[in-house]
N, C-alpha and C positions, 0 to 999 in steps of 0.2 A: 608438488602435488599438481595433477592435471585437473584443471577446472574448466568446465564447459558452461557457458551462459546461453540459454535458449531464449533469445529475444534481444534485439539490438536497438531498443528504445533508449530513453535517457538513463534509466536505472541499470539496465544491462551493460551499457557502454561505460557508465561511471564505475561500476564494480569491476569491470574488466581493467580499467585504468588503475584502479586502486590495488588490485591483486597482482598486476603484471610484474612488479619488482621481485616478488617472492615465489611466483608459481608460473606454470605453463598454462596460459589462458587461451581458450578458443571462444570467440564471439560468433554466434550463429544468428542469422536472420533469414526469414522465409523468402524474401525477394532477391533473386540472384543479381539483377542489375544494380539494385541499391547496394548490396554487399560488395559488388565489384568496385563501385565508386568509392565506398568507404575504404576498401583495401588499398586503392591507388592513392587516395588523398590522405589516408591515416587520420581521418576526422569524420565524425558523425555530424554533418552540417545541419541536419534536420533537428536533432534532439540535443546535441551538445556542441554547438558551434564554438570554435575557438579553442577547443580542448583536444589536444592530439592524442591519438592512440599510440602507446609505446610500441616500438618495433617488435617486442616479444608477444604481442597479442595477435594471434592468428584470426583471420576473418573469413567466414565461409557461409555458403548457403546450402551446403551438403549435409543433410540431416544425419545420414549414416556416419559420416566422418565426425560429426559433432558428438554423437553418442560413443563412438569408438574412442575418442579422446578421453572421455570420462570413465571409460571401462577399466582403467588400471585399478589395482587393489586399493590404492589411496586416492582414487579419483573422486570428483565431486560434481554432481549434475544439478544445476540451478535453473529454474524456470523464471525468466525475467519478463514474462508477458503481463498484460492487464488481466484482471479477473475475467473479463469477457473472453479473453483468448486462452484461458487456462484449460477449459474443457477440450477444445480442439487440440491443444498441445498434448494433453494427457492421452487423448485418443490415439495420437500418433505413436505413443509409447506402448500401447496395448500389444500383447503378444511378443514383446521384446524382453530380453533379460535386464530389467531395470531394478536393481537392488534398493535404490533410494531416489528421492526427489525432494529438493528444497525449492521454495518459491519466495518471491519478493512482493507479490501483489497484495493489495489491501482492499477488502470489500466483501460484500455478499453477492452471489451470482444473481443477476437481475430477474430472471424468470423463475428459477427454482427456489430462490431465497436461501440457498445453501452457502455455508462458509467454504473457503478454498479447500480445506482438508477433506470435507465431505464430498466435494466434486471429484477430487483426485481418487478417493477411496471407492467411489462409484465405478470408476473406470479401471483402476489398477488393483483393487482389492485391498484387504487389510494386512497383508503380509509384507507390503513394501514399507521400508523405513521412510518416514515423512518428516518434513520440517519447514518452518517458516522463519525467515530472517526479517525482523521489523525493528521499529524504533524511530526516534526523531532524527531524520536525515533528509536533506535535500540533495538530489543527484549532483547538481553543479558543485556543491561544496565538497562532496565525497571525491569527485573527479579532480578537484584542485588540491586534494591532500589535506584539507582542513580537518581538525579533530572532530570525532563523533563517537557516540556510544550506541550500540545496538543490542538486541536480544534475539537469540535463536531459541525457538521452542520446537521440541521434537518428541515423537512417541518412542524414540529409541535413544538411550544415552550415548551410544557409540556414534550415531550420526551427529548429535549435538556437539560432541567432542571434535568430530572431524570439521564441522563448520567453524568452531572456535579456532582450531589449528590453522585453518585456511585464512580466516578473515582478521583474527586478532593480531594486532601488531602495527608498528608505525603510528599513524595518527588515529587508528580505529581500535576501539575497545569493544569486545563482544562478551556479553553475559549469557547464561543459559537457564532454561526452565523446561519443565514438562507440560506447562499449561498452554497447549496450543489454542484451545478455545479462547482463553482470556486474551492472549496476544492477538489473535485474529479479530476478535470483537473490538478491542481497543483500536487497532489499525483501521478498521472499517468505519466505525461510528465517528471517530474524530474528523474524518473528511466532511461529513454532513455538518458537524458543529462548526467547522471552519467556514462553510458557506454562510451560516448564521452570523459568525463573527464578522465576516466581510460585509454582510448586509448592515450590521450594526455600525461598523466603521464608516461605511459608505453613506449612511444616513446622518452621520455626525453625532451619534449618541454618546460618545465619550468613552474614556478609559474605564470608568466605573461600570458601565454597561458591558463592556467587553469582559472584564473580570468576572462579572456575574454570570455571563453566558458560559465562560470556560468552567467555572466552578459547578454550576448546575448541569452543564453538559457532562462533566465527569461523573456526576451522580447518575445520569442517564446511562452512560457507558457501563458503570458498575452494576446497576440494576439488571440490565439486559445480559451482561456477561455472566453474572452469577446464575441467572435463570437458565442460561444455556449450558452451564456446567463449568464456567471459569471460576477462578479464585480471586477474592477481593484484593489480596496483596498485589496481584499482577497489575491492577489498574492504578496502583500507586507508584509504579515503576516506569521504565523507559517506554514500553509499548502502550502505556496508558496515559498518565498525566504528562509525561515527557513529550510524546508525539502530539498530544492535544495542544499543549502550549505552543510548540513550534508551528504547527499547521494553522493555528488561529491567529498567530501574530506575525509570522515571517512573510516578507514581501515576495519570496519565491514560491509561496504556496499557491498552487493552481486553484484549489477549492476556495481559498479566501478571495482570489481574484474574481472567481465566478460571483461570489456574494457582492463584492464591490460593484461589479458591472450591473447586476440586477438592481442594486439600490439606485443606480443612475437611470433606471428605466429601460435598460437594454433588453432585447429579446433573448431568451435562453438559447435557442438554436444558433443565433448569431454569435453569442458569447462563446459557446463551445467551439464553433467553427473557427473563430478568431484565435482562440487559445492554442490550437494546433497540437495539444497534448490531451491525454485522457485525464479528466477530473473525476475520480472515482466516486466522490460524494454525490454527484448527479445521478450516476447509474445505480447506486445501491440505496438511495433514500427510501424508495418505495418498498424495497425488500426488507430493510431494517424496520420500517414502520409496521409492515405486515407480520414479521416475526415477533415484534413486541406485542402486537395485539393478540397473537395466538398464545403468547405466554402470559398475558394479563399484566404486562409491564407498562407503566406510565412513562411516555417519552414525549413530553410536550414540545420541546425544541425541535426534535426530529420530525414530529408531525407537522409543525409549523413550516419547516423548510420544505417538506414534501408538498405542502399546500401551495407554496410559492412556485415550486418547480413544475408541478403537474396539475394543479387544480385552479390555476388562474388567480390565486390570492396575491395581493400586492405586498411588497416588503413592509409597507406601513401597517397593513392589516396584520401581518405576522407579529409585529412588535406589539400592536394593540392587544392581540389575543393573549400574548404571553404576560403582558402587564396586568391584564384583567383577571388572571387566575386567582382563585381564592387562596388566602394564606394557609400555611400548614407548618408542621414541625419540619425542621431542616432535614432530619434523617428519614422522613417519610417518603 
């Protein structure tokens, strides 16, 4: 199968490495000089240092060539950009014969408050087969060939089957669903909750507190997801509780590292700059809080994190606000 990955960040590079043994893979990046260095060194030193790109991975900054590579009848086109970059990437596809598009990003668009599939449909229309590949997975571990399980959600069964055929195998298991909203909401909100978990750990609040945050965070994900049209069972799966646990507890979690740094009193701008990678929870916290308010959905942890990120609240105040909430039935 011809697989094109549009985006040469950590995830695009990791998936290129993981798929190269079984498919013809082309990794595209927008900066020609950077891609030339990657092609020569066979390593993405900025995002995946120390992990070599197999010889079978073609590296290019030629957008037309990247699309042509995936144009075969069994080709697969995957957007490996951040949520912030998805709109501009989809805009470059307008007017071209694009029968399908799958993306890896997790979040809500910052200004429009839209989910990724809504952004893509605005630009490419509703006739294009769309899909999202998500689940508990760190790029570094995928690139190293360690086991993981993912979920592909698509509006077209044939595209879901194509993604499974491409990615399922070796150390990677891929399950499928048609609940795109549920998978996208789970992938987006867990990043915000991972910031909360990092703050909790950074303040030394203990394992009990972390477990409480994860559990009540899952309730928030589920409430919002159902309100937006997702299904409850999706949030009990890989793209829900699975991704939530990994991101809230794993040391490779960028969003958790943001929370840890904020708990140490560091400035958000400095934390993000030092990270060197996109922490999607920072960029979608306000969007998720706004969508929740519009739907009448109660999301106290999300609101508290947004307060720390953008309203000047201290991590200590965030914790105090959550602990001061009135008691209620657990299912409420």
